[in-house]
C-alpha positions as protocol buffer text, in pm:
chain_id: "A"
residue {
  index: 1
  type: MET
  ca { x: 0 y: 0 z: 0 }
}
residue {
  index: 2
  type: LYS
  ca { x: 128 y: 341 z: -94 }
}
residue {
  index: 3
  type: ILE
  ca { x: -30 y: 663 z: 21 }
}
residue {
  index: 4
  type: THR
  ca { x: 85 y: 996 z: -120 }
}
residue {
  index: 5
  type: LEU
  ca { x: 40 y: 1282 z: 123 }
}
residue {
  index: 6
  type: ARG
  ca { x: 67 y: 1656 z: 67 }
}
residue {
  index: 7
  type: ILE
  ca { x: 202 y: 1826 z: 375 }
}
residue {
  index: 8
  type: ASP
  ca { x: 319 y: 2169 z: 477 }
}
residue {
  index: 9
  type: ILE
  ca { x: 543 y: 2214 z: 781 }
}
residue {
  index: 10
  type: GLY
  ca { x: 585 y: 2585 z: 730 }
}
residue {
  index: 11
  type: SER
  ca { x: 807 y: 2601 z: 423 }
}
residue {
  index: 12
  type: GLY
  ca { x: 543 y: 2537 z: 157 }
}
residue {
  index: 13
  type: PRO
  ca { x: 356 y: 2222 z: 58 }
}
residue {
  index: 14
  type: PHE
  ca { x: 532 y: 1912 z: -72 }
}
residue {
  index: 15
  type: GLU
  ca { x: 441 y: 1548 z: -128 }
}
residue {
  index: 16
  type: VAL
  ca { x: 573 y: 1230 z: 33 }
}
residue {
  index: 17
  type: THR
  ca { x: 477 y: 870 z: -39 }
}
residue {
  index: 18
  type: THR
  ca { x: 461 y: 596 z: 219 }
}
residue {
  index: 19
  type: SER
  ca { x: 649 y: 271 z: 177 }
}
residue {
  index: 20
  type: LEU
  ca { x: 584 y: -77 z: 310 }
}
residue {
  index: 21
  type: ALA
  ca { x: 822 y: 3 z: 598 }
}
residue {
  index: 22
  type: THR
  ca { x: 615 y: 314 z: 681 }
}
residue {
  index: 23
  type: ILE
  ca { x: 294 y: 110 z: 700 }
}
residue {
  index: 24
  type: VAL
  ca { x: 462 y: -158 z: 915 }
}
residue {
  index: 25
  type: ALA
  ca { x: 589 y: 110 z: 1154 }
}
residue {
  index: 26
  type: TRP
  ca { x: 232 y: 244 z: 1181 }
}
residue {
  index: 27
  type: GLU
  ca { x: 96 y: -107 z: 1251 }
}
residue {
  index: 28
  type: ARG
  ca { x: 357 y: -164 z: 1523 }
}
residue {
  index: 29
  type: ARG
  ca { x: 302 y: 170 z: 1694 }
}
residue {
  index: 30
  type: TYR
  ca { x: -78 y: 169 z: 1691 }
}
residue {
  index: 31
  type: LYS
  ca { x: -133 y: -211 z: 1712 }
}
residue {
  index: 32
  type: ARG
  ca { x: -367 y: -206 z: 1412 }
}
residue {
  index: 33
  type: LYS
  ca { x: -370 y: -373 z: 1071 }
}
residue {
  index: 34
  type: ALA
  ca { x: -315 y: -189 z: 743 }
}
residue {
  index: 35
  type: SER
  ca { x: -662 y: -303 z: 636 }
}
residue {
  index: 36
  type: ASP
  ca { x: -800 y: -78 z: 913 }
}
residue {
  index: 37
  type: LEU
  ca { x: -691 y: 222 z: 705 }
}
residue {
  index: 38
  type: ALA
  ca { x: -977 y: 150 z: 465 }
}
residue {
  index: 39
  type: ASN
  ca { x: -1228 y: 204 z: 746 }
}
residue {
  index: 40
  type: GLY
  ca { x: -1114 y: 558 z: 812 }
}
residue {
  index: 41
  type: ILE
  ca { x: -794 y: 722 z: 918 }
}
residue {
  index: 42
  type: GLY
  ca { x: -738 y: 986 z: 1183 }
}
residue {
  index: 43
  type: ILE
  ca { x: -524 y: 1296 z: 1159 }
}
residue {
  index: 44
  type: GLU
  ca { x: -271 y: 1150 z: 1403 }
}
residue {
  index: 45
  type: ASP
  ca { x: -244 y: 845 z: 1177 }
}
residue {
  index: 46
  type: LEU
  ca { x: -180 y: 1070 z: 876 }
}
residue {
  index: 47
  type: ALA
  ca { x: 74 y: 1273 z: 1072 }
}
residue {
  index: 48
  type: PHE
  ca { x: 258 y: 956 z: 1178 }
}
residue {
  index: 49
  type: LEU
  ca { x: 264 y: 826 z: 819 }
}
residue {
  index: 50
  type: ALA
  ca { x: 389 y: 1163 z: 691 }
}
residue {
  index: 51
  type: HIS
  ca { x: 657 y: 1181 z: 961 }
}
residue {
  index: 52
  type: GLU
  ca { x: 784 y: 829 z: 886 }
}
residue {
  index: 53
  type: ALA
  ca { x: 769 y: 887 z: 508 }
}
residue {
  index: 54
  type: CYS
  ca { x: 972 y: 1208 z: 544 }
}
residue {
  index: 55
  type: LYS
  ca { x: 1236 y: 1032 z: 752 }
}
residue {
  index: 56
  type: GLY
  ca { x: 1245 y: 746 z: 501 }
}
residue {
  index: 57
  type: GLN
  ca { x: 1303 y: 994 z: 217 }
}
residue {
  index: 58
  type: SER
  ca { x: 1577 y: 1184 z: 408 }
}
residue {
  index: 59
  type: ILE
  ca { x: 1362 y: 1496 z: 450 }
}
residue {
  index: 60
  type: THR
  ca { x: 1467 y: 1682 z: 763 }
}
residue {
  index: 61
  type: VAL
  ca { x: 1185 y: 1688 z: 1016 }
}
residue {
  index: 62
  type: PRO
  ca { x: 1173 y: 1708 z: 1397 }
}
residue {
  index: 63
  type: ALA
  ca { x: 1279 y: 1376 z: 1549 }
}
residue {
  index: 64
  type: VAL
  ca { x: 982 y: 1363 z: 1787 }
}
residue {
  index: 65
  type: LEU
  ca { x: 638 y: 1305 z: 1633 }
}
residue {
  index: 66
  type: ASP
  ca { x: 465 y: 1559 z: 1860 }
}
residue {
  index: 67
  type: ASP
  ca { x: 714 y: 1828 z: 1754 }
}
residue {
  index: 68
  type: PHE
  ca { x: 645 y: 1739 z: 1390 }
}
residue {
  index: 69
  type: ILE
  ca { x: 269 y: 1766 z: 1451 }
}
residue {
  index: 70
  type: LYS
  ca { x: 315 y: 2111 z: 1606 }
}
residue {
  index: 71
  type: LYS
  ca { x: 482 y: 2227 z: 1282 }
}
residue {
  index: 72
  type: LEU
  ca { x: 215 y: 2080 z: 1052 }
}
residue {
  index: 73
  type: GLU
  ca { x: 7 y: 2348 z: 885 }
}
residue {
  index: 74
  type: GLU
  ca { x: -166 y: 2119 z: 636 }
}
residue {
  index: 75
  type: ILE
  ca { x: -195 y: 1749 z: 560 }
}
residue {
  index: 76
  type: GLU
  ca { x: -408 y: 1573 z: 302 }
}
residue {
  index: 77
  type: ILE
  ca { x: -420 y: 1248 z: 109 }
}
residue {
  index: 78
  type: VAL
  ca { x: -336 y: 1299 z: -258 }
}
residue {
  index: 79
  type: SER
  ca { x: -366 y: 936 z: -373 }
}
residue {
  index: 80
  type: GLU
  ca { x: -373 y: 577 z: -256 }
}
residue {
  index: 81
  type: GLU
  ca { x: -252 y: 265 z: -432 }
}
residue {
  index: 82
  type: PRO
  ca { x: -373 y: -80 z: -332 }
}
residue {
  index: 83
  type: GLY
  ca { x: -141 y: -300 z: -132 }
}
residue {
  index: 84
  type: ASN
  ca { x: -105 y: -584 z: -380 }
}
residue {
  index: 85
  type: PRO
  ca { x: -206 y: -487 z: -730 }
}
residue {
  index: 86
  type: THR
  ca { x: -201 y: -792 z: -952 }
}
residue {
  index: 87
  type: ASP
  ca { x: -208 y: -855 z: -1320 }
}
residue {
  index: 88
  type: ARG
  ca { x: -428 y: -1114 z: -1481 }
}
residue {
  index: 89
  type: PRO
  ca { x: -291 y: -1458 z: -1396 }
}
residue {
  index: 90
  type: PRO
  ca { x: -130 y: -1645 z: -1687 }
}
residue {
  index: 91
  type: THR
  ca { x: -344 y: -1894 z: -1874 }
}
residue {
  index: 92
  type: ASP
  ca { x: -262 y: -2189 z: -2095 }
}
residue {
  index: 93
  type: ALA
  ca { x: -315 y: -1961 z: -2396 }
}
residue {
  index: 94
  type: ASP
  ca { x: -25 y: -1734 z: -2286 }
}
């Protein structure tokens, strides 16, 4: 699952995309499954995902999540990609 987020921490908006490692970190911290994201996601969840995605992409952000949240001026989901997109399975005709 990849989620692209547009965030602004005071220096203008930019986009970050979550990775599998970002989603796993979210699951571990909040003791929830990635499938729970489909049932609704809170602002703290989005902030955590943005924070982890920034760190994973070497974007300088405050080390502590609460300090990052204090700097957030805007956060929104730009797009979501399913966790396991698959192509049509091969058939005997292939």
